[in-house]
C-alpha positions in Angstrom: -1.4 -51.0 180.0 -2.3 -53.8 177.7 -1.3 -54.2 174.0 -4.4 -56.3 173.0 -3.5 -59.8 172.1 0.2 -59.1 172.1 2.0 -62.5 173.1 -1.0 -64.5 173.1 -2.7 -64.4 169.6 -2.8 -61.9 166.6 -6.2 -61.8 164.9 -4.5 -62.4 161.7 -3.0 -65.6 163.0 -6.5 -67.1 163.8 -8.1 -68.8 160.8 -11.5 -67.9 159.6 -14.0 -70.0 157.9 -15.4 -68.3 155.1 -17.4 -71.3 153.6 -20.7 -70.0 154.7 -20.7 -66.0 154.9 -19.4 -65.1 151.4 -16.3 -63.3 152.8 -13.3 -63.7 150.8 -11.1 -63.3 154.2 -9.4 -66.5 155.5 -8.5 -64.8 159.2 -10.2 -63.1 161.8 -8.6 -59.8 161.3 -9.3 -59.3 157.7 -12.8 -60.7 158.1 -13.5 -57.8 160.5 -12.0 -55.4 158.2 -13.9 -56.8 155.2 -17.1 -56.4 157.1 -16.3 -53.1 158.3 -15.5 -51.9 154.7 -18.4 -53.3 153.2 -20.6 -51.6 155.7 -19.1 -48.0 154.7 -18.5 -47.2 158.1 -14.8 -48.3 158.1 -14.8 -49.7 161.7 -15.8 -52.6 163.6 -18.1 -50.4 165.8 -20.2 -49.7 162.8 -21.1 -53.3 162.0 -24.1 -54.8 163.8 -23.6 -58.0 165.5 -26.4 -60.6 166.2 -26.2 -61.6 169.8 -29.3 -63.8 169.6 -27.6 -67.2 169.6 -24.8 -66.1 172.3 -24.9 -65.0 175.9 -23.2 -61.7 174.6 -24.8 -58.4 175.2 -23.0 -56.7 172.4 -24.7 -55.3 169.3 -21.8 -54.7 167.2 -18.6 -56.3 166.1 -16.3 -54.1 168.2 -18.5 -54.5 171.5 -18.7 -58.1 171.1 -14.8 -58.6 170.6 -14.2 -56.3 173.6 -16.8 -58.4 175.7 -15.1 -61.6 174.8 -11.8 -60.4 175.8 -13.1 -59.1 179.0 -14.6 -62.4 179.8 -11.3 -64.1 179.0 -9.4 -61.8 181.3 -7.7 -59.8 178.2 -8.3 -56.1 179.0 -8.0 -53.4 176.3 -5.0 -51.2 176.3 -4.5 -49.2 179.5 -7.1 -50.9 181.5 -5.6 -53.7 183.7 -4.1 -53.4 187.2 -2.3 -56.0 189.2 -1.5 -56.6 192.8 1.0 -59.1 194.0 2.0 -60.9 197.2 1.0 -59.6 200.9 0.4 -61.0 204.1 -2.9 -62.5 205.5 -1.3 -64.0 208.5 1.1 -65.8 206.2 3.1 -64.8 203.1 1.3 -64.6 200.1 2.2 -65.5 196.2 -1.1 -64.4 195.0 -1.5 -62.3 192.0 -4.9 -60.6 191.3 -6.0 -58.2 188.6 -8.8 -55.6 188.1 -10.3 -53.7 185.4 -9.5 -50.3 186.4 -12.3 -48.8 184.2 -15.0 -51.1 186.1 -15.5 -51.1 190.0 -15.8 -54.6 190.7 -13.9 -57.4 192.8 -10.7 -58.6 191.9 -9.9 -61.9 190.1 -7.1 -64.3 190.2 -4.0 -63.7 187.9 -1.7 -66.3 189.0 1.2 -66.7 191.6 4.6 -65.1 192.2 7.5 -67.4 192.1 7.9 -66.9 195.9 5.5 -65.8 198.5 6.5 -62.5 200.1 5.3 -59.2 201.4 6.7 -55.7 201.2 7.7 -55.9 197.6 7.7 -53.3 194.8 6.5 -53.2 191.2 7.3 -51.4 187.9 5.8 -52.0 184.5 6.5 -51.0 180.9 3.0 -49.5 180.0 1.5 -50.7 176.9 4.7 -53.2 176.2 2.8 -55.3 178.7 5.6 -56.4 181.1 5.4 -56.1 184.9 8.2 -56.8 187.2 7.9 -57.5 190.9 11.0 -57.0 193.1 12.2 -57.7 196.5 10.3 -58.6 199.5 10.2 -59.8 203.0 12.2 -61.5 204.4 15.1 -59.8 202.7 14.7 -61.0 199.1 16.7 -60.0 195.8 14.2 -61.8 193.7 12.7 -60.1 190.6 10.0 -61.7 188.8 7.9 -61.0 186.0 4.4 -61.5 184.0 3.1 -60.7 180.8 0.2 -58.4 181.6 -2.0 -59.5 178.8 -1.9 -63.4 179.9 -3.2 -64.9 183.0 -0.7 -66.9 184.5 2.4 -67.6 187.0 5.3 -65.3 187.5 8.7 -66.2 186.1 12.0 -65.3 187.1 13.7 -61.9 185.9 16.8 -61.8 187.7 18.3 -60.4 190.8 18.1 -56.9 192.6 21.7 -55.8 193.5 20.8 -55.7 197.0 18.3 -58.0 198.7 15.8 -56.0 200.8 12.2 -55.3 201.4 10.0 -52.4 202.1 11.2 -50.7 199.0 9.6 -48.6 196.1 9.4 -48.9 192.4 9.2 -46.4 189.5 9.3 -46.6 185.8 9.1 -44.7 182.5 6.5 -46.8 180.8 7.1 -47.6 177.4 10.9 -46.6 177.4 11.1 -49.8 179.3 13.2 -48.6 182.4 12.5 -49.7 186.0 14.2 -48.1 189.0 13.6 -49.8 192.7 14.7 -47.4 195.5 15.5 -47.8 199.1 14.5 -50.6 201.6 15.5 -52.7 204.5 17.7 -55.7 205.1 18.6 -55.2 208.8 19.4 -51.3 208.3 17.8 -48.8 206.1 19.4 -48.4 202.6 19.5 -45.5 200.2 20.3 -48.1 197.2 18.8 -47.4 193.8 19.0 -50.0 191.0 17.3 -50.3 187.7 16.3 -52.6 185.1 15.5 -52.8 181.4 12.1 -54.1 181.9 12.1 -55.8 178.2 14.9 -57.8 179.0 15.2 -60.4 181.9 18.8 -60.1 183.9 20.1 -58.7 186.9 19.7 -55.1 188.2 22.4 -52.7 188.0 23.4 -49.7 190.1 21.4 -46.6 189.5 22.7 -44.3 192.1 21.8 -43.6 195.8 18.7 -41.8 197.2 19.9 -38.6 199.5 18.7 -40.5 202.8 18.7 -44.2 203.8 15.1 -45.5 204.2 12.4 -47.9 203.9 8.7 -47.7 203.6 8.9 -44.9 200.9 6.8 -44.6 197.9 7.6 -43.5 194.3 5.7 -41.7 191.4 6.7 -40.9 187.9 5.6 -38.9 185.3 5.5 -41.3 182.4 
């Protein structure tokens, strides 16, 4: 779900001092490409890396970059999962994340705009935006995060109907998210949708066949 360095930095934007290396490259991207080309392998994985002066375990350039990204909380494409909100005796605004490829404890990501429970989430895959919607008590809040960047959520807009105990589905990189069902004093059949790339209020999508809350959603994106 991560587009490497998207909206954080681009390797071409990071200056590289070539004064002691003999390379002609003046940015990190070009330096890696130059090393890979000179090694004949054509990839950063084929270029050896001397880790003797670092705390890294990597032995090649590709693994060194990946290891640094993991240490900074920047995960490789498809590998970051986020959880938001909840209740541990009081409403929580906590967001934490995991590397889905590696069993381990979660780490702090940042905070939702409002502490709440029974919310739902959608995302647009490798375009790196996640949106949380609704929540208890009877919230119409939509807030979003850039999944690549540790930090607090920002306001995205509002659902068409304030509610909690709803579900979310999306079609990944096609950028549509749909929130369905929920409860706001009565069970609802509401579905509303957003363009995940564009902060704005949700629009009516249609109705579920049955008014209900506590439902779940799946998709084939």
